[in-house]
ZALUMFI-465687 format. One record per residue: residue number from 1; residue in three letters; y, z, x of N, C-alpha, C, O, CB in turn. Coordinates in Angstrom, 2 decimals, always signed. Each point is the difference from the previous one (the first is absolute). Glycine has a CB too. Example, Ala and Ser with C-alpha at 12.3 -4.5 7.8 and 13.67 -1.06 7.14 Angstrom:
% ZALUMFI-465687
+-----+------+---------+---------+---------+---------+---------+---------+---------+---------+---------+---------+---------+---------+---------+---------+---------+
: seq : type :     n.y :     n.z :     n.x :    ca.y :    ca.z :    ca.x :     c.y :     c.z :     c.x :     o.y :     o.z :     o.x :    cb.y :    cb.z :    cb.x :
+-----+------+---------+---------+---------+---------+---------+---------+---------+---------+---------+---------+---------+---------+---------+---------+---------+
:   1 :  ala :   -5.69 :   +7.80 :  +13.19 :   +1.19 :   +0.00 :   -0.89 :   +1.20 :   +0.00 :   +0.90 :   -0.02 :   +0.66 :   +1.04 :   -1.15 :   +0.59 :   -2.93 :
:   2 :  ser :   +2.22 :   -1.97 :   +1.54 :   +1.19 :   +0.06 :   +0.82 :   +1.09 :   +0.73 :   -0.77 :   +1.11 :   +0.17 :   +0.51 :   -1.74 :   -2.32 :   +0.67 :
+-----+------+---------+---------+---------+---------+---------+---------+---------+---------+---------+---------+---------+---------+---------+---------+---------+
//
This chain:
% ZALUMFI-465687
+-----+------+---------+---------+---------+---------+---------+---------+---------+---------+---------+---------+---------+---------+---------+---------+---------+
: seq : type :     n.y :     n.z :     n.x :    ca.y :    ca.z :    ca.x :     c.y :     c.z :     c.x :     o.y :     o.z :     o.x :    cb.y :    cb.z :    cb.x :
+-----+------+---------+---------+---------+---------+---------+---------+---------+---------+---------+---------+---------+---------+---------+---------+---------+
:   1 :  met :  +98.77 : +149.10 :  -11.03 :   +1.43 :   +0.88 :   -0.80 :   +0.09 :   -1.17 :   -0.78 :   -0.67 :   -1.03 :   +0.01 :   +2.28 :   +2.74 :   +1.75 :
:   2 :  val :   -1.08 :   -1.50 :   -2.12 :   +0.31 :   -0.16 :   -1.77 :   +1.55 :   -0.80 :   +0.29 :   +0.68 :   +0.60 :   +0.84 :   -2.04 :   +2.20 :   -2.30 :
:   3 :  asn :   +2.07 :   -4.17 :   +0.84 :   +0.54 :   -0.32 :   -0.32 :   +0.75 :   +0.15 :   +1.75 :   +0.64 :   +1.02 :   +0.26 :   -1.20 :   -0.75 :   -3.32 :
:   4 :  ser :   +0.41 :   -1.25 :   +4.03 :   +0.24 :   +0.08 :   +1.41 :   +0.34 :   -1.06 :   +0.84 :   -0.95 :   -0.53 :   +0.58 :   -0.35 :   +2.04 :   -0.91 :
:   5 :  asp :   +2.72 :   -2.08 :   +0.61 :   +0.34 :   -0.58 :   +0.58 :   -0.76 :   +0.55 :   +2.24 :   -0.13 :   +0.98 :   +0.73 :   +2.42 :   -1.44 :   -3.70 :
:   6 :  met :   -2.53 :   -1.13 :   +2.99 :   -1.02 :   +0.50 :   +1.34 :   +0.41 :   -0.70 :   +1.21 :   +0.34 :   -1.18 :   -0.10 :   -2.45 :   +1.50 :   -1.31 :
:   7 :  ile :   +2.12 :   +0.32 :   +2.70 :   +0.08 :   -0.72 :   +0.68 :   -1.34 :   +0.01 :   +1.43 :   -0.13 :   +0.85 :   +0.88 :   +2.86 :   -0.67 :   -2.14 :
:   8 :  leu :   -3.28 :   -1.01 :   +1.12 :   -1.73 :   +0.51 :   +1.01 :   +0.12 :   -0.45 :   +1.42 :   -0.38 :   -1.15 :   +0.24 :   -1.47 :   +0.63 :   -2.29 :
:   9 :  phe :   +2.32 :   +1.26 :   +3.05 :   -0.26 :   -0.65 :   +0.79 :   -0.78 :   +0.24 :   +1.43 :   -0.13 :   +1.03 :   +0.67 :   +1.84 :   -1.63 :   -2.10 :
:  10 :  ser :   -2.31 :   -1.10 :   +1.71 :   -0.97 :   +0.68 :   +0.80 :   -0.54 :   -0.23 :   +1.00 :   -0.59 :   -1.08 :   +0.07 :   +0.37 :   +1.50 :   -1.50 :
:  11 :  ala :   +0.20 :   +0.51 :   +2.61 :   +0.80 :   -0.64 :   +1.94 :   -1.40 :   -0.26 :   +0.45 :   -1.03 :   +0.66 :   +0.17 :   +3.52 :   +1.17 :   +0.88 :
:  12 :  asn :   -2.07 :   -3.13 :   -0.90 :   -1.60 :   -0.31 :   +1.03 :   +0.55 :   -1.61 :   +0.66 :   -0.02 :   -1.20 :   -0.25 :   -2.58 :   +2.57 :   -1.75 :
:  13 :  gly :   +3.17 :   -0.10 :   +3.23 :   +0.20 :   -0.95 :   +1.38 :   +1.22 :   -0.96 :   -1.31 :   +0.78 :   +0.35 :   -0.88 :   -4.04 :   -0.53 :   +3.10 :
:  14 :  ser :   +2.68 :   -1.45 :   -1.48 :   +0.86 :   -1.17 :   -0.13 :   -0.79 :   -0.53 :   -1.20 :   +0.36 :   -1.04 :   -0.55 :   +0.57 :   +0.52 :   +3.13 :
:  15 :  ser :   -2.15 :   +1.31 :   -3.07 :   -0.25 :   -0.15 :   -1.44 :   +0.16 :   +0.28 :   -1.03 :   -0.65 :   -0.35 :   -0.99 :   -0.07 :   +0.12 :   +1.79 :
:  16 :  ser :   +2.29 :   +1.41 :   -0.67 :   +0.22 :   +0.94 :   -0.36 :   +0.96 :   -0.98 :   -1.39 :   +0.05 :   -1.22 :   +0.10 :   -0.44 :   +3.28 :   +2.49 :
:  17 :  lys :   +1.10 :   -1.32 :   -3.85 :   -0.70 :   -0.53 :   -1.30 :   +1.35 :   +1.40 :   -0.94 :   -0.06 :   +1.22 :   +0.15 :   -3.76 :   -2.27 :   +0.71 :
:  18 :  phe :   +5.23 :   -0.01 :   -2.03 :   +0.07 :   +1.37 :   -0.33 :   -0.11 :   -1.31 :   -1.73 :   +0.11 :   -1.21 :   -0.19 :   +1.73 :   +3.92 :   +2.63 :
:  19 :  phe :   -2.22 :   -1.10 :   -3.54 :   -0.44 :   -1.02 :   -1.52 :   +0.99 :   +1.29 :   -0.60 :   +0.20 :   +1.16 :   +0.36 :   -3.49 :   -2.68 :   -0.56 :
:  20 :  asp :   +3.98 :   +0.38 :   -1.26 :   +0.23 :   +0.68 :   -1.17 :   -0.96 :   -0.07 :   -1.50 :   -0.31 :   -0.81 :   -0.88 :   +2.56 :   +0.45 :   +2.16 :
:  21 :  leu :   -2.48 :   +1.73 :   -0.92 :   -0.62 :   +0.35 :   -1.00 :   +0.89 :   +1.22 :   -1.64 :   +1.00 :   +0.65 :   -0.28 :   -3.10 :   -1.21 :   +2.86 :
:  22 :  tyr :   +0.83 :   +0.12 :   -3.11 :   +0.07 :   +1.30 :   -1.43 :   -0.93 :   +0.58 :   -0.37 :   -1.01 :   -0.68 :   +0.17 :   +2.27 :   -0.26 :   -1.13 :
:  23 :  ser :   -1.48 :   +2.01 :   +0.47 :   -0.86 :   +0.60 :   +0.03 :   -0.15 :   +1.04 :   -1.86 :   +0.53 :   +1.04 :   -0.39 :   -0.11 :   -1.38 :   +3.75 :
:  24 :  asp :   -1.15 :   -0.40 :   -3.87 :   +0.32 :   +0.75 :   -1.63 :   -1.00 :   +0.65 :   -0.24 :   -0.49 :   -0.29 :   -1.08 :   +1.70 :   -1.26 :   -0.04 :
:  25 :  gly :   -1.97 :   +2.68 :   +1.95 :   -1.02 :   +1.11 :   -0.16 :   -0.65 :   -0.17 :   +1.61 :   +0.17 :   -0.44 :   +1.14 :   -0.78 :   +0.31 :   -4.24 :
:  26 :  tyr :   -0.17 :   +0.78 :   +2.26 :   -0.85 :   +1.10 :   +1.85 :   -1.25 :   -0.50 :   +0.10 :   -1.10 :   +0.27 :   -0.47 :   +1.93 :   +2.42 :   +0.32 :
:  27 :  phe :   +0.02 :   -4.21 :   +1.54 :   -1.52 :   -0.96 :   -0.24 :   +0.93 :   -0.54 :   +1.09 :   +1.03 :   +0.60 :   +0.31 :   -2.64 :   -1.15 :   -3.13 :
:  28 :  met :   +1.19 :   -0.72 :   +3.44 :   +0.58 :   -0.86 :   +1.21 :   +1.71 :   -0.41 :   -0.46 :   +0.28 :   +0.46 :   -1.11 :   -3.10 :   -1.69 :   +1.78 :
:  29 :  pro :   +3.54 :   +0.76 :   -0.26 :   +0.92 :   -0.60 :   -0.77 :   -0.30 :   -1.42 :   +0.06 :   -0.76 :   -0.37 :   +0.90 :   +2.42 :   +2.12 :   -0.56 :
:  30 :  met :   -1.16 :   -2.67 :   -1.22 :   +0.08 :   -1.04 :   +0.33 :   +1.22 :   -0.46 :   +0.75 :   +0.97 :   +0.73 :   +0.21 :   -2.43 :   -0.80 :   -1.90 :
:  31 :  asp :   +1.36 :   -1.07 :   +2.05 :   +1.54 :   -1.00 :   +0.06 :   +1.20 :   -0.14 :   -0.71 :   -0.01 :   -0.38 :   -1.17 :   -1.38 :   -0.65 :   +1.72 :
:  32 :  asp :   +2.20 :   +1.24 :   -0.08 :   +1.09 :   -0.17 :   -1.20 :   -0.11 :   -1.79 :   -0.46 :   -0.31 :   -0.99 :   +0.67 :   +2.31 :   +3.28 :   +0.51 :
:  33 :  ser :   -1.60 :   -2.15 :   -2.65 :   +0.28 :   -1.57 :   -0.11 :   +1.16 :   -0.67 :   +0.56 :   +0.04 :   -1.22 :   +0.16 :   -1.11 :   +1.53 :   -2.03 :
:  34 :  lys :   +1.68 :   +0.22 :   +2.06 :   +0.74 :   -0.97 :   +1.60 :   +0.66 :   +0.91 :   +0.73 :   +0.55 :   +1.04 :   -0.39 :   +0.12 :   -3.29 :   -0.60 :
:  35 :  asn :   -0.77 :   +1.66 :   +2.39 :   +0.06 :   +0.93 :   +1.45 :   +1.15 :   +0.46 :   +0.46 :   +0.09 :   -0.44 :   +1.15 :   -1.69 :   -0.68 :   -0.43 :
:  36 :  asp :   +2.90 :   +2.01 :   -1.08 :   +1.26 :   -0.35 :   +0.25 :   +0.10 :   +0.32 :   +1.25 :   +1.15 :   -0.28 :   +0.33 :   -0.28 :   +0.49 :   -2.38 :
:  37 :  leu :   -1.38 :   +0.19 :   +2.84 :   -0.24 :   +0.41 :   +1.94 :   +0.67 :   -0.98 :   +0.32 :   +0.11 :   -0.93 :   -0.80 :   -2.45 :   +1.87 :   +1.45 :
:  38 :  thr :   +2.83 :   -0.97 :   +0.31 :   +0.42 :   -0.76 :   +1.68 :   -0.03 :   +0.80 :   +0.44 :   +0.47 :   +1.10 :   -0.25 :   +0.79 :   -2.62 :   +0.35 :
:  39 :  gly :   -2.17 :   +0.93 :   +1.14 :   +0.30 :   +1.26 :   +1.68 :   -1.49 :   -0.88 :   +0.93 :   -0.85 :   -0.86 :   -0.22 :   +1.77 :   +4.55 :   -1.19 :
:  40 :  ser :   -0.34 :   -2.47 :   +2.85 :   -1.45 :   +0.13 :   +0.25 :   -0.10 :   +0.63 :   +1.25 :   +0.65 :   +1.04 :   -0.07 :   -1.31 :   -2.98 :   -1.18 :
:  41 :  tyr :   +0.15 :   +1.81 :   +2.37 :   -0.21 :   +0.51 :   +0.36 :   -0.54 :   +0.30 :   +1.45 :   -0.60 :   -1.06 :   +0.14 :   +0.95 :   +0.83 :   -2.31 :
:  42 :  glu :   -0.64 :   +1.08 :   +3.67 :   +0.10 :   -0.53 :   +1.40 :   -0.86 :   +1.61 :   +0.39 :   +0.20 :   +1.21 :   -0.17 :   +2.61 :   -3.27 :   +0.55 :
:  43 :  val :   -4.04 :   +0.95 :   +0.36 :   -0.49 :   +0.86 :   +0.28 :   +0.22 :   +0.80 :   +1.14 :   -0.50 :   -0.75 :   +0.84 :   -0.55 :   -0.36 :   -2.10 :
:  44 :  ile :   +1.66 :   +2.62 :   +2.22 :   +0.23 :   +0.22 :   +0.55 :   -0.81 :   +1.09 :   +0.92 :   +0.08 :   +1.21 :   -0.21 :   +1.52 :   -2.37 :   -1.15 :
:  45 :  gly :   -2.59 :   +0.44 :   +2.68 :   -1.23 :   +0.92 :   +0.88 :   -1.04 :   +0.12 :   -1.89 :   -0.38 :   -0.81 :   -0.85 :   +2.36 :   +3.04 :   +3.80 :
:  46 :  asn :   -2.01 :   -0.95 :   -2.80 :   -1.56 :   -0.26 :   -0.75 :   +0.59 :   +1.41 :   -2.03 :   -0.56 :   +0.84 :   -0.69 :   -2.17 :   -1.06 :   +4.57 :
:  47 :  glu :   +4.52 :   -0.69 :   -3.82 :   +0.37 :   -0.38 :   -1.22 :   +0.36 :   -0.82 :   -1.25 :   +0.00 :   -1.23 :   +0.06 :   -0.03 :   +2.25 :   +1.28 :
:  48 :  val :   +0.34 :   -0.34 :   -2.50 :   +0.54 :   -1.77 :   -0.49 :   +1.52 :   +1.52 :   -0.96 :   -0.06 :   +0.98 :   -0.74 :   -3.38 :   -4.20 :   -0.10 :
:  49 :  lys :   +4.95 :   +2.08 :   +1.91 :   +0.43 :   +0.35 :   -0.93 :   +0.30 :   -1.65 :   -0.82 :   -0.02 :   -1.18 :   +0.38 :   +0.86 :   +3.88 :   +0.82 :
:  50 :  phe :   -0.42 :   -1.63 :   -3.14 :   +0.38 :   -0.98 :   -1.16 :   +1.79 :   -0.25 :   +0.13 :   +0.83 :   +0.63 :   +0.65 :   -3.13 :   +0.42 :   -2.48 :
:  51 :  lys :   +2.46 :   -2.34 :   +0.86 :   +1.14 :   -0.07 :   -0.17 :   +0.13 :   -0.27 :   -1.79 :   +0.50 :   -1.12 :   -0.14 :   -0.09 :   +0.32 :   +2.98 :
:  52 :  val :   -0.66 :   +1.35 :   -4.01 :   +0.29 :   -0.43 :   -1.36 :   +0.93 :   +0.14 :   -0.73 :   +0.48 :   +1.14 :   +0.00 :   -2.04 :   -0.98 :   +0.10 :
:  53 :  gln :   +2.22 :   -1.19 :   -1.03 :   +0.32 :   +0.17 :   -0.36 :   +0.29 :   -0.97 :   -1.29 :   -0.45 :   -1.15 :   +0.03 :   +0.52 :   +2.57 :   +1.97 :
:  54 :  arg :   +0.93 :   -0.80 :   -3.54 :   +0.09 :   -0.55 :   -1.08 :   +0.89 :   +0.61 :   -0.54 :   +0.49 :   +1.12 :   +0.17 :   -2.36 :   -1.84 :   -0.26 :
:  55 :  lys :   +2.16 :   -0.51 :   -0.92 :   +1.52 :   +0.57 :   -0.62 :   -0.28 :   +0.73 :   -1.44 :   -0.52 :   -0.48 :   -1.01 :   +2.03 :   -1.70 :   +2.14 :
:  56 :  ala :   -0.92 :   +3.71 :   -0.88 :   +0.33 :   +0.84 :   -0.96 :   -0.17 :   -0.31 :   -1.19 :   -0.50 :   +0.69 :   -0.88 :   +1.70 :   -0.06 :   +2.14 :
:  57 :  asp :   -0.79 :   -1.64 :   -1.31 :   -0.73 :   -0.04 :   -1.81 :   -0.51 :   -2.02 :   +0.46 :   +0.50 :   -0.83 :   +0.75 :   +2.01 :   +3.19 :   -3.34 :
:  58 :  thr :   -3.76 :   -2.37 :   +1.62 :   -0.52 :   -1.22 :   +0.64 :   -0.09 :   -0.62 :   -1.35 :   -0.41 :   -1.14 :   +0.19 :   -0.93 :   +1.83 :   +2.13 :
:  59 :  gly :   +1.55 :   -0.44 :   -3.89 :   -0.46 :   -0.06 :   -1.48 :   -1.12 :   +0.02 :   +0.21 :   -0.39 :   -0.87 :   -0.78 :   +1.83 :   -0.22 :   -0.34 :
:  60 :  asp :   -2.73 :   +1.64 :   +1.88 :   -1.80 :   +0.10 :   -0.31 :   -0.35 :   +0.77 :   -0.74 :   +0.25 :   +1.11 :   +0.45 :   -0.83 :   -1.53 :   +1.30 :
:  61 :  ala :   +0.09 :   +0.46 :   -2.75 :   -0.21 :   +0.88 :   -1.10 :   -0.45 :   +1.34 :   +0.83 :   +0.32 :   +1.16 :   -0.26 :   -1.02 :   -3.11 :   -1.73 :
:  62 :  glu :   -0.27 :   +1.42 :   +3.26 :   -0.81 :   +1.15 :   +0.82 :   +0.40 :   -0.12 :   +1.38 :   -0.85 :   -0.20 :   +0.86 :   -1.22 :   +0.19 :   -2.31 :
:  63 :  asp :   +3.18 :   +0.10 :   +1.70 :   +0.91 :   +0.53 :   +1.05 :   +0.52 :   +0.95 :   -0.42 :   -0.01 :   +0.15 :   -1.23 :   +0.44 :   -1.85 :   +2.14 :
:  64 :  tyr :   +0.08 :   +2.51 :   -0.22 :   +0.89 :   +2.06 :   -0.51 :   +1.10 :   -0.75 :   -0.02 :   -0.04 :   -0.86 :   +0.88 :   -0.90 :   +3.50 :   +0.55 :
:  65 :  val :   +1.88 :   -2.65 :   -2.08 :   +2.06 :   -0.09 :   +0.78 :   +0.42 :   +0.75 :   +0.04 :   +0.24 :   +0.85 :   -0.85 :   +0.62 :   -2.19 :   +0.31 :
:  66 :  ile :   -0.51 :   +1.20 :   +2.20 :   +0.22 :   +1.19 :   +1.50 :   +2.41 :   +0.10 :   -1.25 :   +0.84 :   -0.84 :   -0.33 :   -3.48 :   -0.91 :   +4.76 :
:  67 :  thr :   +2.48 :   +3.25 :   -4.55 :   +2.00 :   -0.20 :   +0.02 :   +0.43 :   +1.54 :   +1.01 :   -0.62 :   +0.97 :   +0.42 :   +1.21 :   -2.27 :   -3.82 :
:  68 :  gly :   +0.91 :   +0.77 :   +3.47 :   -0.11 :   +0.83 :   +1.03 :   +0.72 :   +1.67 :   -0.60 :   +0.86 :   +0.75 :   +0.48 :   -0.74 :   -3.25 :   +1.49 :
:  69 :  asp :   -0.99 :   +2.56 :   -3.23 :   +0.57 :   +1.15 :   -0.38 :   -0.73 :   +1.50 :   -0.68 :   +0.52 :   +1.07 :   -0.33 :   +1.05 :   -3.12 :   +0.17 :
:  70 :  arg :   -3.06 :   +1.53 :   +0.13 :   -0.63 :   +0.97 :   +0.18 :   -1.43 :   -0.18 :   +0.99 :   -0.05 :   -0.95 :   +0.78 :   +1.31 :   +1.57 :   -3.08 :
:  71 :  thr :   -2.27 :   +0.26 :   +2.21 :   -0.46 :   +0.35 :   +1.42 :   -1.45 :   -0.85 :   -0.77 :   -0.43 :   -0.18 :   -1.14 :   +1.85 :   +3.09 :   +2.61 :
:  72 :  ile :   -1.85 :   -3.28 :   +0.06 :   -1.72 :   -0.89 :   -0.71 :   -1.32 :   +0.83 :   +1.10 :   -0.22 :   +0.09 :   +1.21 :   +1.49 :   -3.52 :   -1.80 :
:  73 :  asn :   -1.83 :   +3.85 :   -0.56 :   -1.17 :   +0.05 :   +0.71 :   -1.38 :   -0.86 :   +0.70 :   -0.79 :   -0.85 :   -0.38 :   +1.88 :   +2.30 :   -0.90 :
:  74 :  cys :   -0.87 :   -0.75 :   +2.37 :   -1.01 :   -1.37 :   +1.05 :   -0.66 :   +0.91 :   +0.24 :   +0.56 :   +1.08 :   -0.16 :   +0.62 :   -2.99 :   +1.45 :
:  75 :  ala :   -3.39 :   +1.98 :   -0.59 :   -0.78 :   +0.04 :   +0.20 :   -0.64 :   -1.27 :   +0.57 :   +0.03 :   -1.22 :   -0.14 :   +0.34 :   +3.01 :   -1.22 :
:  76 :  tyr :   -1.05 :   -0.66 :   +2.21 :   -1.43 :   -0.91 :   +1.09 :   -1.37 :   -0.05 :   +0.14 :   -0.94 :   +0.79 :   +0.14 :   +2.29 :   -0.48 :   +0.96 :
:  77 :  ala :   -1.23 :   -0.99 :   -1.14 :   -1.76 :   +0.96 :   +0.32 :   -0.71 :   -1.34 :   +1.01 :   -0.38 :   -1.06 :   -0.51 :   -0.35 :   +2.78 :   -2.65 :
:  78 :  ile :   +0.69 :   -1.52 :   +4.17 :   -0.98 :   -0.62 :   +1.80 :   -1.49 :   +0.12 :   -0.59 :   -0.45 :   +0.70 :   -0.90 :   +2.09 :   +0.65 :   +3.44 :
:  79 :  asn :   -2.20 :   -2.24 :   -1.76 :   -1.54 :   -0.35 :   +0.61 :   -0.15 :   +0.02 :   +1.63 :   -0.02 :   -1.06 :   +0.63 :   -0.27 :   -0.57 :   -2.75 :
:  80 :  pro :   +0.20 :   +2.79 :   +2.70 :   +0.19 :   -0.77 :   +1.41 :   -1.58 :   -0.27 :   +0.83 :   -0.51 :   +0.18 :   +1.11 :   +3.22 :   +1.19 :   -0.85 :
:  81 :  phe :   -3.12 :   -1.96 :   -1.79 :   -1.68 :   -0.52 :   +0.49 :   -0.48 :   -1.50 :   +0.34 :   -0.97 :   -0.50 :   +0.58 :   +0.43 :   +2.31 :   -2.15 :
:  82 :  ser :   +2.06 :   -2.44 :   +0.70 :   -0.79 :   -1.23 :   -0.40 :   +1.71 :   -0.79 :   -0.48 :   +1.01 :   +0.69 :   +0.15 :   -4.26 :   +0.44 :   -1.23 :
:  83 :  ala :   +3.37 :   -2.49 :   +0.55 :   +0.71 :   -0.90 :   +0.03 :   -0.18 :   -0.77 :   -1.11 :   +0.47 :   -1.10 :   -0.31 :   -0.39 :   +1.33 :   +2.45 :
:  84 :  asp :   -0.45 :   +0.15 :   -2.43 :   -0.54 :   -1.22 :   -0.86 :   +0.11 :   +0.67 :   -1.63 :   -0.89 :   +0.48 :   -0.70 :   -1.08 :   -1.64 :   +2.87 :
:  85 :  arg :   +3.06 :   +1.03 :   -2.37 :   +0.46 :   -0.09 :   -1.68 :   -0.29 :   +1.03 :   -0.61 :   +0.42 :   +1.14 :   +0.16 :   -0.74 :   -3.21 :   -0.44 :
:  86 :  arg :   -0.66 :   +1.52 :   -0.68 :   -1.43 :   +0.14 :   -0.42 :   -0.83 :   +1.81 :   -0.08 :   -0.67 :   +0.62 :   -0.83 :   +0.69 :   -3.48 :   +2.16 :
:  87 :  ser :   +0.48 :   +3.12 :   -0.03 :   -0.92 :   +1.38 :   +0.90 :   +1.18 :   +0.40 :   -1.25 :   +0.91 :   -0.67 :   -0.50 :   -2.03 :   +0.89 :   +4.10 :
:  88 :  lys :   +0.60 :   +1.33 :   -3.86 :   +0.06 :   +1.40 :   -0.78 :   +1.28 :   +0.99 :   +0.66 :   -0.26 :   +0.97 :   -0.71 :   -2.68 :   -1.09 :   +0.26 :
:  89 :  his :   +3.59 :   +0.39 :   +0.91 :   +1.24 :   +0.95 :   +0.57 :   -0.64 :   +1.63 :   +0.08 :   -0.80 :   +0.22 :   -0.91 :   +2.98 :   -1.93 :   -0.43 :
:  90 :  asn :   -2.03 :   +2.46 :   +1.94 :   -0.21 :   +1.27 :   +0.30 :   +0.90 :   +1.29 :   -1.46 :   -0.09 :   +1.22 :   +0.11 :   -0.11 :   -2.47 :   +3.13 :
+-----+------+---------+---------+---------+---------+---------+---------+---------+---------+---------+---------+---------+---------+---------+---------+---------+
//
């Protein structure tokens, strides 16, 4: 996705992770030059629950500024076959 601020969640039990990413084209997104995310995850049975935060305006040129006066378009993609962040999604 072109010029997209992204968060990638990799649910893999006790090895779960989340990543602050940026994409400027239709290929694998890059790590954002500044990681503005803080958070944690919890493994509950066979599920992983993430709690992640960031400032609405991080000052990072690769992050979308979130304001309360406009709609934010969001999308998601899932790869149920791999927790490897380099693997292609559906």
